[in-house]
N, C-alpha and C positions, 0 to 999 in steps of 0.2 A: 618506669620500665615497661608497664603494660602499654602505654601510649606508643612507645618505640616499637614494641612487638606488633601492635596493630598496624602501624605505618609500614613496617617491613612486610607484613602479610599483604597489605593492599598493593604495595609495589610489585610483589611477586604475582599477584592476580592480574595487575595491569600488564606485566611482562607476558604472562600467559595469554592474555587477550590479544596482545600485539602479535604474538607468534601464530595464534589461530587465524587472525585477520590476514596475515601475510600468506599463510597456507591456503586460505580461500582464494585470494587473488592469484596465487601461483596456479591453483587448479583451474581457475577460469581462463587465465592467459595462456598457460602452457599445455593444458590438457583438453578442456571443454571446447574452447574456440578452435584450436587446430583440428580436433575431431570433426566439428561442424563444417569447417572449411574443406577438409578432405572428402567428407560425405557429400557436400554440395558439388564438388568437382566430379565425383564418381557418378552422381545421379543427374547431373546437369541442372541443378537447382540454382536459379539466379540469385546473385548477391550484389546489391548496390550499396547505398550508404547505411541501410538497415537501421535508420533512426526513426523511432516512433514519434519524434517531434516533427519530422519532415512533412507528413500529411497535414498536420495542423498548421504548420508554418506556411506551407505553400497555399493552403486554403485561405488563410488569413491574408497573405500577400495579394492573391488574386482577387479576393473580395474587396479589400480596402483600397487597393491601387487601381484595379481594372474592372471592378464591379461584376466579376464573374461569380457564378453560383458554385460554391465549394462542394456542393453535393452532386454536381453534374457528372455524367459518365465520362465526358472528355477530360475533365480535370482529374478524375480518378485514374485515367490512363497516364496522364502526366505525372501523377504521384507515383504510380508503379514504376515508371521509367527512372525516377530518382531513387526510390526505395529499393527496388530489386535490380535496377540496371536495364530493364526492358519491361514492356507491358506483359502481363501474365497471359499465357496461352492455354485455354481450357482443353486443348487437344493433347497437351503434355501431362501425363499422369503424375509426374513428380513435381510439377509446378506447385508452389504454395497455394493453399485455399484462401488465405486471408487476402482480400482484395486491397487492403490498406486505404479504403475510402475514408473520406472526411465524415466521421460518425460522432462528432461532439456537438453540444449546443453551440449555436453561432457566437454566443458571447465569449467563447474562448479566444476569439480574434482580438478582443480588447486587451486581454492579457499579453498577447503576442504582438500587439500593434507597434511597440517601440523597435521591433526587430525586422519589420517587413521590408525595409529598404536596404538592409545589410545582406551581403552574400551569405549563403547558408553555411559554408565552412566556418565563417566568423561567428555566426549565431550558435553553431554547435559548440565551439570552444567556450563562448560566454555561458551558454546554458549548462555545460558540463561543470564549470566552476560554481555556478549558481546552485546546482543540485547538491554538490558536495557541501557547500556552505549551509544551505537551508536544512539539509538532513542532519548535519552536526548540530545546528542550532535547535532543530525540532526536538532533539533528545533533551536538551536543557529546558525547552518550553514545556515538554510533557512533565518534566520533574516539577517545574513551577506550578503547572496546572494541578498536579497531584499533591502539592505541598510537601514534597519529599526533599528534605535537606540532608545531604550527604557530603562527604569530603570531596575535595577537588580531585583526588586520585580516583575515587569511585566514579565521579562524573566522567573523567577521562576514559575510564574503563568502559562505561556504557557507550560513549561516543565511538571508541575504537571498535567495539563489538558491532555497533550499528553499521559503521562504514566498512566493516569486514565480514558482514553476513551476506549470503548469496542474494536475498531479495533486493538489498540496496545495490549491490554490485551489478546485478542484472538491470535494475532500474537506471543506474548511471550509464551502463554500456548502451542501453537502448534509448537513453534520454527520455525516460517515461515521465509523463505528467503526474503519475501517481505520487511521485516523491514530492512534487510541489503541492499537491492536494493534501498530503499527509502533514506537510509543514503548515499549511493554512489552517487545518483542523487543530493542530497543536497550538498555534498562535491564538486561535479563537477560544480554545479551552483555557489558555493562560489568561486571556483577557477576562473571561468569566470569573476566574479565581481572583482576579484583581478588581472585580465589580465594574469593569469597564464594558458594560453590556452593549453599548452602541457599536464599538469597534468589533466586539465579538460577533454581532449580527452581520456586519459588513464582510468580515473575513469568512464567515460561514457561507454567505451567499456566493462568494467567489470560489469556494471549495466545491460548489455544485457543478463546476465544469466537468466533473466526473460524477454524474447524479447517482450512479449505483453505489458509490463509496460514501456519499454524504446523506443519502435518504434516511436511513435508520437513525443517524445522529440527529438530523433535523426533527424527526418524529419524536425521539426521546427528549430533546430539548423543549419541544412544544409541551410535552407532558410535564416536564420540570417547571416550565414557566407557569402552567396552570396551578402547580403546587403552591405558588406564592405570587399570584398575578400582580399584586400591588407593587412589589419590589422588583419583579423580574420582567414586567411587560416591555421594558425598553429593548430587551433582546428580541422579542417577537416583532415589534414595530420596526426596529433597525433592519432585521432580516427581511421582513416583508417589503419595506420600501426599497431596499437594495435589490431584491429580486425583481421588483416592478420596474426599476430603472434599467436593469440588465435586459429584461425581456422587451421593454419598449425600445431600447436602443438597438437590440437585435432585429426587431421588426422594422425599424427604420432603415438599417443597412441592407436587410434582405427580407422583404415582405413575404409572408407565408412560410417562413423558415421552419416553424414547428412541425408542420406536416412533412416537410422534407427530412427533418431530423428523425422523426418517428420512422419514416420509411428506411432511412439509412441505418438506423439502429436495428430494425427488424432484419434487414439484409445482412447486417454484420453478424448477428447471432446465428443466422442461417448458414452463411459460408464459413463460419468458424466452428461449426459442429453443433449447432442448436443451442448455443449459450448454456453449456453445462456448468453447474456449480460443483463444489467439492463433494457435496452430498450426492449429486447426480452421478458422479463418477464412482464414488465408493459404494453406493447402493444400486440405484438404477434411476433413469429419468422419472419414472412414476413414483417410486418410493422416496426418491430425493426430494421431489416437490412436496409430498405429504409430510415428510419429516421437517422440511424447511418451514412449512406453515406452523407446525407444532412448535418448533424452536423459536420462531419469531413471536408467536402468541405467548409462549412462556416468558420470553425476554420482556415483552411489553407489560405482562402482568407483574413481573418482578419490579421493573422500573416505575410502574404506577404506584406500587406500594412504597417506593423510596422517593416519591416526587417532592416531598416536603424537605428533603435533606438539603442543607446549605452547601454551596460550593466549597470544596476542600475537605468535606467530611468523608469518613470511610464509606458511607452509603453512596455518596456522589461519585467518588473515585471508582468504586466497584461497578457502579452503573455504567460509567464510561467504558471501562474495560470490557464489560459484558456486551454492550451494544456493538463495539468495534469487532469483538470476536464473533458475534452473531453475523455481522455484516460479511465477514470473510468466508463463512461457510455457506451462505445463501446466495451471494451475488453470482450471476451467470458467467463466471470466469474464474479459473483457478490458477492464474499466472502467479508465480512466486513473488514477484515484485510487490503485489498487493499486501503481502504479509508484513510489510513495514508498519502497517496500522495495528499490529499486535503489540507494539512496544509498550504502550501504557498498561495493557493487561499483564504483560510479563513483569513490568515494574511492580504492579500491585501484588502479583504472585510472589515475587522475591521479597517484597516488603512484609507479606503475611505468611511467609514460609513456615515459621515455627508454629503459628496458630493453626495453619492447615495441617501440619504434621500431627498435631495433638488432637485434631478434631475427631477423626475416625479412620478406620482402615480404608474405607473408600477414598477419602481425600488423600491419604498417604499413597495409595495406589496410583491415583491420577497425578499426584505430584511427582512421583518417581518416573512414571511413563512420560509425562510431559517434559521433564528434565532430559530424559533420554532422547526423545524425538527432536527436541530443540537443539541439543548438543551434537547429534549425529552428523549433520552436514559438516561441521568443523572437524570432527573426529575423522570422518571419511576423507575430507579434503587434505588434512594433514598427513594421513596415511599414504595417499596417492602422491602428494608432494615429496615425501621421503622416498617412496618407491621410485620416483623419477630420477633420483640420484644414483640408484643402484641397478635399475632395470632399463631396457630399451624403451624409448618414448612410445614407440608403436605398441608395445605390449601394455604399457600403463594406460594408454588412451582407450584400450578396449574396455576398461572398467570406468570410463569417464562419467557414467551416470550414477555412480555409487553415492555421492553426497545428496542426490535428489530423492533417494528412496523414501524419506519420511516427509516429503513436501506436502502431500495431501493430509497426512496425519497431524501435522503441526497445528493448523487452525482448529481442527476438531478436538484435539486433546486440550488445547488452551481453553476452548469454550466449555468443554466438559469440566475442567477444573474450576473455572469461574462459576459455573452453575453449582458444582458440589460445594464450593467454599462460600456461597452467598449467605447461607444461614449462620455459619461460624463468624463471618465478618459482622453480620447484624447483631449477633449476641455480644460481640466484643465492644461495640460502640458505647 
């Protein structure tokens, strides 16, 4: 009887997750996007394919097929023509500031190489399907990496919530490589949990196509390898050799690319507003940087103390969530699609919920607030989707930003809860 009740409860939870996912997609399709389109028309903002994949794909095609420098100004203008529909005009105050230049390491072209001879609309469709599949798969890979064995219904619930949360929907709509990087990190962590350290290092190296997302993970894993060098050194050597091959191949296809990449990255942070992190926005650029140094230092001290933990243990799992949550608050970009990397931290929070609730008033406070800020986008999207049935679309779209109100708070609260819960998890092991 109890088993039947549990199964019925899980089915209701899955149904609720499905309804929330549908509401989020309705908000994006019928409220947020129409608002952006009407705003673009009113202000004369150009809109082309708006695919974040396009600058990388065009840069890869031109480099591999025509030996053109993807970082060059003339190629940037061609990218703008496809992305925005025309080159940006600095004399127009409402034109976007993001130049959409090629600002990735050159070795991203090896990931995109199979697509460079295809028409871009075909590439878009293929990449869209790929992102959906790898994002769904990454949820299962994170679970395996964390050693979390739950029912099929519970797994489906997590997949539905992942595919129905705004960060993933935004990433799918923009065809953001962050979704692919998250899947690579998940696969790398899964390989570590299975003691396949060679594959883990290779996958980790490819995840550095977005260095800002992988840097702290790489640093943490180096510390972890030091904790048991004899058994874990294959991860280090696999990663080092893979990176050496990628860097050497990049130098072969575009000599001197590192200097160009650094210049493109510096320009990117300048024209996108100085590369502000979540902490920079919530505090100030000065205090944001100071707090970022403190947070990273604290994170590294904590993971150093846990460096001996074997893969799959509570210490290792908590370290992973802590490092990814730290990454989200200190990287010089606060785009919601990056929050996909919070999934393993959220899994660990759900897994340790009872323990966190018993620990102290502080952890209970952070647990309650974190739950609220994480759930808010779905609650707001559902409210607006229902309002769309009874109220004029024009009126509902005036409140289009409602689900985004907690976007900046989500990574901060997840990190705060991970820090608050570290001691409890260590005592429980």
